[in-house]
Backbone as a ProteinNet text record, in pm:
[ID]
protein_1_A
[PRIMARY]
XXXXXXXXXXXXXXXXXXXXXXXXXXXXXXXXXXXXXXXXXXXXXXXXXXXXXXXXXXXXXXXXXXXXXXXXXXXXXXXXXXXXXXXXXXXXXXXXXXXXXXXXXXXXXXXXXX
[TERTIARY]
733.7	602.2	552.8	430.5	371.5	356.3	362.6	347.6	213.1	106.9	-25.6	-32.6	32	33.5	113	226.3	309.6	231	158.2	78.3	-31.4	-91.9	-195.7	-137.5	-19.1	45.4	80.7	132.6	168.9	44.4	-62.1	-186.5	-241.6	-238.1	-288	-203.6	-71.9	16.4	-6.4	-22.4	-49	-184.4	-281.2	-413.4	-404.1	-323.4	-310.1	-252.3	-168.3	-110.2	-178.9	-295.8	-380.8	-311.4	-241.9	-170.9	-197.4	-292.6	-317.5	-356.7	-417.1	-456.5	-336.4	-216	-93.9	-3.8	-55.2	26.3	103	50.8	115.4	214.2	226.2	314.3	458.7	550	692.5	722.6	827.8	862.1	873.9	928.4	944.3	810.3	703.3	570.1	492.6	553.6	487.7	542.2	459	505	595.8	663.1	748.7	670.4	550.6	466.8	421.2	388.1	347.4	464.3	582.8	701.7	727.5	703.7	721.6	624.5	499.6	400.3	433.5	486.8	530.8	644.2	735.8	846.1	793.9	692.6	632.6	564.9	494.5	429.1	532.3	643.1	749.8	804.4	815.7	870.7	777.3	646.2	552.7	501.5	526.7	466.6	505.7	622.3	666.5	638.4	556.1	525.7	653.8	738.9	867.1	851.8	946.1	947.7	1013.2	1106.2	1173.1	1163.6	1123.2	1110.2	1188.8	1283.1	1360.2	1295.8	1248.1	1174.6	1245.3	1310.1	1380.8	1291.2	1234.9	1143.2	1029.5	951	846.4	735.5	725.4	621.5	681.6	808.5	881.9	821.6	772.3	720.1	568.5	503.6	359.3	282.2	160.5	73.3	26.6	-39.4	-73.7	-166.9	-263.3	-357	-285.3	-199.5	-125.8	-22.1	36.8	130.6	63.2	-56	-132.2	-165.7	-203	-238.6	-118.2	-1.5	119.8	155.5	143.8	175.4	77.1	-49.1	-147	-112.1	-69	-29.7	92.6	188.7	305.6	264.4	169.2	118	54.5	-23.8	-87.3	16.4	121.4	229.7	295	315.9	375.3	283.7	155.1	59.8	52.3	85.8	86.5	217.9	311.6	434.2	562.1	554.1	674.8	742.7	873.5	951.7	975.4	943	958.5	1065	1168.1	1270.3	1255.4	1211.2	1180.2	1264.3	1315.1	1384.6	1292.6	1268.5	1182.5	1221.9	1193.2	1205.6	1067.5	964.3	826.7	770.2	751.1	704.2	559.7	482	343.5	333.9	438.9	429.5	508.1	571.3	651.8	566.7	443.6	356.9	322.9	344.8	311.1	419.6	535.3	648.1	638.2	683.3	695.4	826.2	923.3	1054.4	1110.7	1163.3	1226.3	1373.5	1455.2	1597.6	1633.3	1683.3	1721.2	1871	1906	2046.6	2077.2	2196.9	2245.8	2389.5	2417.2	2551.9	2603.6	2513.9	2552.6	2570.6	2532.4	2549.1	2413.4	2393.6	2269.7	2260.2	2138.7	2114.4	2044.2	2046.7	1977.3	1827.3	1749.3	1605	1530.9	1570.8	1505.3	1370.1	1265	1129.2	1110	1072.1	1044.8	911.6	828.2	701.1	693.4	623.1	609.7	506.7
-2223	-2166.3	-2121.9	-2154.9	-2115	-1963.4	-1910.8	-1767.4	-1717.6	-1792.7	-1750.6	-1746.6	-1842.9	-1845.3	-1726.4	-1696.6	-1584.1	-1453	-1438.2	-1316.6	-1303.1	-1413.9	-1410.7	-1364.2	-1415.9	-1376	-1227.8	-1180.7	-1039.6	-952.4	-990	-912.1	-906.2	-1018	-1021.3	-932.8	-934.4	-851.7	-703.5	-667.2	-527.1	-482	-570.8	-539.4	-519.2	-601.1	-595.1	-462.6	-400.9	-271.8	-156.2	-183.3	-81.7	-6.5	-80.6	-17.6	-89.4	-181.4	-261.2	-175.4	-60.3	27.3	87.6	75.3	129.7	19.1	-100.4	-216.8	-201.1	-127.2	-113	3.3	80.1	197	159.8	241	226.8	293.8	252.8	314.7	466.7	518.8	664.1	737.2	663.9	723.3	717.9	662.4	648	749.5	787.6	875	794.9	865.6	797.6	700.1	740.1	652	529.7	548.2	434.1	339.6	394.5	310.2	230.7	294.1	225.6	108.3	129.6	22.4	-90.3	-57.5	-161.6	-242.5	-175.3	-246	-343.3	-302.7	-391.7	-509.2	-482.6	-590.9	-691.1	-641.7	-730.7	-816.3	-756.5	-828.5	-938.3	-918.5	-1016.4	-1118	-1097.5	-1183.3	-1330.6	-1356.1	-1494.3	-1553	-1486.3	-1530.6	-1564.9	-1465.7	-1492.7	-1535.1	-1614.6	-1653.4	-1544.9	-1471.8	-1359.6	-1240.3	-1125.9	-1004.5	-893.4	-835.8	-722.9	-596.6	-510.2	-391	-266.1	-194.2	-71.5	47.1	107.8	221	191.7	86.3	48.8	152.4	246	349	486.1	489.6	614.5	717.3	677.8	773	769.2	715.2	695.1	793.5	825.6	905.3	816.8	875.9	800.1	682.5	698.3	588.5	471.1	498.5	389.5	329.3	412.1	360.3	262.6	298.8	208.5	78.2	88.2	-31.6	-124.1	-66.7	-147.9	-213.6	-139.6	-197.7	-308.5	-292.7	-398.5	-523	-502	-614.6	-685.7	-609.6	-670.9	-748.5	-695.1	-766.2	-899.4	-897.9	-1020.5	-1122.1	-1074.8	-1165.5	-1228.4	-1146.7	-1198.6	-1301.9	-1273.2	-1367	-1497.1	-1490.8	-1611	-1688.1	-1635.6	-1709.8	-1644.7	-1533.3	-1467.1	-1389.6	-1384.2	-1300.7	-1168.5	-1058.8	-927	-851.5	-808.2	-723.2	-586.6	-490	-359.2	-251.4	-162.1	-43.4	73	154.9	271.6	383.5	503.8	621.3	674.5	605.6	651.5	599	685.7	640.7	588.9	615.8	568	415.9	347.9	203.6	122.7	189.1	119.8	22.2	59.1	-26	-159	-170.1	-293.2	-400.1	-362.7	-455.5	-548	-670.3	-764	-740.4	-689.6	-664.5	-537.8	-451.3	-327.8	-330	-289.2	-274.2	-133.2	-54.8	83.4	88.4	167	186.5	335.1	367.8	504.3	499.3	568.3	570	429	340.7	205.2	109.5	151.2	65.4	38.3	-86.4	-122.7	-48.5	-3.2	68.7	-21.4	14.7	-58.7	-37.5	-118.1	-98.2	-164.1	-282.2	-354.3	-406.1	-380.5	-428.8	-564	-662.3	-793.8	-843.6	-894.2	-955.3	-1090.7	-1182.3	-1316.3	-1316.2
-1763.8	-1748.6	-1886.9	-1916.5	-2044.7	-2050.6	-2171.4	-2192.2	-2139.4	-2163.1	-2117.8	-1965.2	-1899.7	-1753.8	-1699.2	-1763.1	-1722.8	-1737.2	-1847.2	-1869.1	-1764.2	-1724.9	-1620.6	-1487.5	-1452.1	-1326.8	-1328	-1441.5	-1453.7	-1443.8	-1512.7	-1507.1	-1365.8	-1295.4	-1157.8	-1066.3	-1083.5	-1000.9	-1029.3	-1155.6	-1189.4	-1135.3	-1140.2	-1085.2	-934	-870.3	-725	-676.6	-759.2	-721.9	-795.2	-851.8	-915.8	-1028.8	-1113.9	-1224.7	-1357.4	-1358.9	-1479.4	-1599.3	-1575	-1685.2	-1757.8	-1700.9	-1761	-1816.9	-1832.3	-1867.8	-1999.2	-2092.4	-2223.6	-2231.4	-2126.4	-2128.9	-2098.3	-2146.4	-2118.8	-1984.2	-1917.1	-1788.9	-1795.6	-1904.9	-1917.3	-1928.7	-1955.7	-1967.4	-1835.6	-1731.5	-1601.9	-1502.6	-1407.9	-1299.4	-1205.7	-1116.5	-1018.9	-932.1	-889.3	-808.6	-885.4	-1012.6	-1096	-1117.1	-1137.7	-1151.9	-1024	-909.9	-781.4	-769.4	-808.7	-801.1	-898.3	-1015.7	-1109.3	-1047.2	-979	-912.9	-807.8	-732.8	-632.9	-703.2	-811.1	-886.2	-937.3	-988.5	-1036.6	-923.4	-805.6	-690.4	-642.1	-653.1	-596.7	-697.2	-825.1	-927.6	-909.7	-856.5	-839.4	-702.4	-621	-484.4	-407.7	-385	-320.2	-174.6	-127	14.3	98	35.4	101	7.2	61.9	-17.6	49.6	-22.9	25.6	-30.3	56.9	14.7	67	-22.1	13.7	-17.5	86	73.2	-25.2	-0.6	-96.9	-112.8	-20	-29.2	-59.3	-94.8	-108.9	-203	-319	-416.9	-427.7	-326.9	-336.1	-249.1	-294	-208.9	-93.7	4.4	124.5	96	6.5	-22.7	-88.3	-186	-251.2	-157.1	-71.7	27.7	121.9	168.1	255.6	182.9	55.7	-21.7	-38.4	-64.5	-79.6	52.8	162.5	292.5	329.2	295.6	319.9	238.2	115.3	31.7	90.5	140.6	204.3	328.8	403.6	522	479.8	373.5	324.3	279	211.8	171.2	293.7	396.8	520.4	586	591.1	650.7	571.6	442.8	359.2	371.5	453	478.5	430	360.7	310.9	423.4	416.9	506.6	434.6	500.7	441.5	519.3	451	510.6	445.2	523.9	469	535.2	453.3	500.4	472.9	575.1	556.1	650.4	606.4	691.2	726.7	683.6	700.9	833.1	931.4	1062.8	1062	955.3	950.2	948.9	906.4	887.4	989.5	1083.9	1184.5	1266.1	1297.3	1379.6	1312	1182.8	1110.7	1124.4	1172.6	1180	1301.2	1283.6	1395.3	1469.1	1396.3	1455.7	1395.4	1480.4	1436.4	1472.2	1378.9	1403.1	1359.7	1451.9	1421.5	1395	1292.7	1260.1	1259.5	1301.3	1295.9	1248.1	1141.1	1082.4	1055.1	1009.4	972.1	1088.3	1208.9	1326.5	1389.6	1433.4	1502.3	1634	1665	1788.2	1888.2	2013.3	2120.1	2104.4	2175.1	2179	2064	2025.4	1917.2	1965.7	1890.4	1922.9	1856.5	1933.6	1878.2	1928.7	1840.4	1875.9	1809.9	1870.7	1812.2	1701.6
[MASK]
++++++++++++++++++++++++++++++++++++++++++++++++++++++++++++++++++++++++++++++++++++++++++++++++++++++++++++++++++

């Protein structure tokens, strides 16, 4: 991939998570929420077919959390498989399938939708 093409993809991903204005900063100069959004941008820049998301909204305020979840929904609608771990009950309704675990063991009552 050409350097210019790579820079375009990175800029678009940073714009998508509303962090492009911080593109020149070092990680230590960013807040926890900004670092989280950069991590999401890094994960989506290559248009992955499978995305593993461990607490993708963990350090975000509610507005940025909603924006990240909407972006994950769009990735899923475009064909990506999203495997997300969360403790945030606000986003459970967005899942097609829920698997509950307790002490490392799968629990009964798995929700599945087509």
